[in-house]
C-alpha positions as CSV (number, residue, x, y, z in Angstrom):
1,M,-21.1,-14.5,140.4
2,K,-17.8,-12.9,141.3
3,K,-18.0,-9.4,142.9
4,I,-16.0,-6.6,141.2
5,G,-14.0,-4.8,143.9
6,L,-14.1,-1.0,144.2
7,L,-10.5,-0.6,143.1
8,P,-11.5,-1.2,139.5
9,W,-14.2,1.5,139.5
10,I,-12.0,3.9,141.1
11,I,-9.4,3.3,138.2
12,A,-12.0,3.5,135.7
13,A,-13.4,6.8,137.0
14,I,-9.9,8.3,137.2
15,A,-9.3,7.2,133.4
16,L,-12.7,8.8,132.3
17,A,-11.9,12.0,134.2
18,S,-8.5,12.1,132.4
19,L,-10.1,12.0,129.0
20,G,-10.9,14.9,126.9
21,C,-9.1,17.6,125.3
22,T,-8.5,21.5,125.4
23,S,-7.9,23.9,122.5
24,R,-6.5,27.4,122.1
25,T,-7.5,29.8,119.4
26,F,-4.6,31.3,117.5
27,S,-4.5,34.4,115.4
28,T,-2.4,36.5,113.5
29,T,-2.0,40.2,112.8
30,S,-2.9,41.6,109.2
31,R,0.8,42.5,108.6
32,T,3.8,40.5,109.7
33,A,6.6,42.1,111.8
34,I,9.1,41.1,109.1
35,E,7.1,43.4,106.6
36,Q,7.0,46.3,108.8
37,L,10.4,46.1,109.8
38,L,11.7,45.9,106.2
39,L,9.5,49.0,105.0
40,T,10.4,51.1,108.0
41,R,14.0,50.1,107.4
42,A,14.0,51.3,103.9
43,V,12.6,54.6,105.2
44,D,15.6,54.8,107.7
45,V,18.2,54.3,104.9
46,A,16.5,57.0,102.9
47,M,16.6,59.5,105.7
48,V,20.4,58.7,106.0
49,K,20.7,59.9,102.4
50,F,18.5,63.0,103.0
51,D,20.5,66.2,102.7
52,M,18.9,69.4,102.0
53,P,21.4,72.4,102.8
54,E,18.7,74.6,101.8
55,L,16.9,73.8,105.0
56,A,19.7,74.6,107.4
57,N,19.1,77.3,110.0
58,K,15.7,77.9,108.5
59,K,12.2,77.6,110.1
60,V,10.5,74.8,108.4
61,F,6.8,73.8,108.0
62,I,6.3,70.3,106.9
63,D,3.2,69.4,104.9
64,F,2.2,65.8,104.7
65,T,-1.1,66.3,103.0
66,N,0.0,64.3,99.9
67,L,1.7,61.5,101.8
68,K,-0.4,58.4,101.2
69,C,1.4,55.0,102.0
70,Y,1.9,52.3,104.4
71,D,3.3,53.4,107.7
72,A,2.9,56.9,107.1
73,E,3.1,57.8,110.6
74,Y,6.5,56.3,110.9
75,V,7.5,58.2,107.7
76,K,6.2,61.5,109.2
77,V,8.2,61.2,112.4
78,A,11.4,59.9,110.5
79,V,11.3,63.1,108.1
80,R,10.6,65.5,110.9
81,S,13.3,64.0,113.0
82,R,15.9,64.1,110.0
83,I,14.9,67.8,109.1
84,A,15.5,69.1,112.7
85,Q,18.8,67.0,112.8
86,I,20.2,69.0,109.9
87,G,19.8,72.3,111.7
88,S,16.2,73.2,110.8
89,R,13.4,74.6,113.3
90,L,10.2,73.1,113.0
91,A,7.1,75.2,112.6
92,D,3.5,74.5,113.4
93,S,2.1,76.3,110.3
94,A,3.2,77.6,106.9
95,D,2.6,81.1,107.8
96,D,5.0,81.0,110.8
97,A,7.8,79.4,108.5
98,D,10.6,80.5,106.2
99,L,10.1,77.4,104.0
100,T,7.4,74.7,103.2
101,V,8.5,71.2,102.8
102,E,6.0,68.8,100.8
103,V,6.5,65.1,101.4
104,A,4.9,62.5,99.1
105,S,5.6,58.6,98.6
106,G,6.2,57.2,95.2
107,A,6.5,53.9,96.6
108,L,6.8,52.2,99.9
109,A,6.0,48.5,99.3
110,L,7.3,44.8,99.3
111,E,8.5,42.8,96.6
112,Y,8.6,38.8,97.3
113,K,10.2,36.1,95.3
114,T,10.4,32.3,95.9
115,G,12.4,29.5,94.2
116,V,12.3,25.7,94.5
117,I,14.5,23.0,93.1
118,G,13.3,19.7,93.6
119,M,10.4,17.3,93.2
120,P,6.9,19.1,93.3
121,A,3.8,17.7,95.2
122,L,2.5,14.7,92.8
123,P,-1.1,13.4,92.7
124,V,-1.8,9.8,93.8
125,P,-4.3,7.9,92.0
126,N,-7.5,7.2,94.1
127,S,-6.1,9.4,97.1
128,P,-7.4,12.8,98.0
129,A,-3.9,13.6,99.3
130,P,-0.8,14.1,97.1
131,L,2.7,13.1,97.8
132,P,4.3,16.1,99.6
133,A,6.8,18.2,97.7
134,M,10.4,17.3,98.5
135,P,12.4,20.5,97.6
136,F,16.2,19.9,97.5
137,Y,16.7,23.8,97.2
138,R,14.4,26.7,98.1
139,S,14.9,30.3,98.5
140,T,12.8,33.3,99.4
141,E,13.6,36.8,98.8
142,Q,11.8,40.0,100.3
143,T,12.8,43.5,99.3
144,A,11.0,46.7,100.6
145,I,11.6,49.7,98.3
146,V,10.7,53.3,99.1
147,K,10.8,56.5,96.9
148,L,10.2,59.8,98.8
149,L,9.7,63.1,96.9
150,I,10.7,66.1,99.1
151,F,9.7,69.4,97.5
152,V,10.8,72.8,99.2
153,H,9.3,76.1,98.4
154,D,8.8,79.6,99.7
155,S,5.2,80.8,99.5
156,G,5.0,78.8,96.3
157,K,8.3,79.8,94.9
158,F,10.6,76.9,94.0
159,V,13.7,76.2,96.2
160,A,14.5,72.8,95.8
161,S,13.2,69.3,95.0
162,H,14.8,65.9,95.3
163,M,13.8,62.3,95.3
164,Y,15.2,59.7,97.7
165,Y,15.3,56.0,97.0
166,A,16.2,53.3,99.4
167,K,15.6,49.5,100.2
168,A,16.0,46.8,102.5
169,D,16.4,43.1,101.9
170,R,15.8,39.9,103.6
171,D,17.0,36.6,101.6
172,E,17.2,33.1,102.8
173,S,18.0,30.0,100.9
174,F,18.1,26.3,102.3
175,I,19.5,23.0,101.0
176,L,17.1,20.4,102.3
177,Q,16.5,21.8,105.9
178,W,19.9,23.5,106.3
179,R,20.2,27.1,105.7
180,A,22.7,27.9,103.4
181,T,22.7,31.8,102.9
182,Q,21.1,34.6,104.5
183,Q,21.0,38.6,104.1
184,D,19.0,40.1,106.5
185,D,18.8,43.9,106.8
186,V,16.4,43.8,109.7
187,R,18.2,41.4,112.0
188,T,19.0,44.3,114.1
189,G,15.3,44.4,115.0
190,W,15.3,40.8,116.0
191,E,18.5,41.3,118.3
192,Q,17.1,44.4,120.0
193,A,13.9,42.7,120.7
194,E,15.9,39.7,122.2
195,L,17.8,42.1,124.6
196,K,16.9,41.7,128.3
197,P,16.4,44.9,130.1
198,K,19.4,45.8,132.4
199,S,18.8,45.3,136.1
200,K,18.8,48.6,138.0
């Protein structure tokens, strides 16, 4: 009987040691970055439209009690910042203010629409898996819409009331795998995130 040398055993041991697999757990957040960027971008656009000369040079208390929406904290800071920007002084309480501003959200949400032209997934007889879909053209449209109601009063006496609407869009379409058109109101967010910090 021919003896088996040591070398084949070493090769077999190395081969066995190299077998195996590793895995990594992946997770995702409950809301996508695109959704949040679109919603907050719509708020930014609404604040650009915000103009209440009644508030200029007044001490203002901002009441957010009735503000119930996604990203409410962002809305609060955006409103406070804009009111200060137009020349108002922010008060810590209604008793210490000339005017009270109440803020409520009529809408702050996302609309989503998709469209496909091409062959849909087709069932295959006696097969658990269908033929995959083969879209020739596909499109996705995401639109964030915001409606903010701003009510100003002086100890309950009406001063002004305005509604501010705004939206932000992200639309993409593809022919086969090539992007055909794109409108992206949140592209700035991507570009800013990609910027490298300046070296000191």
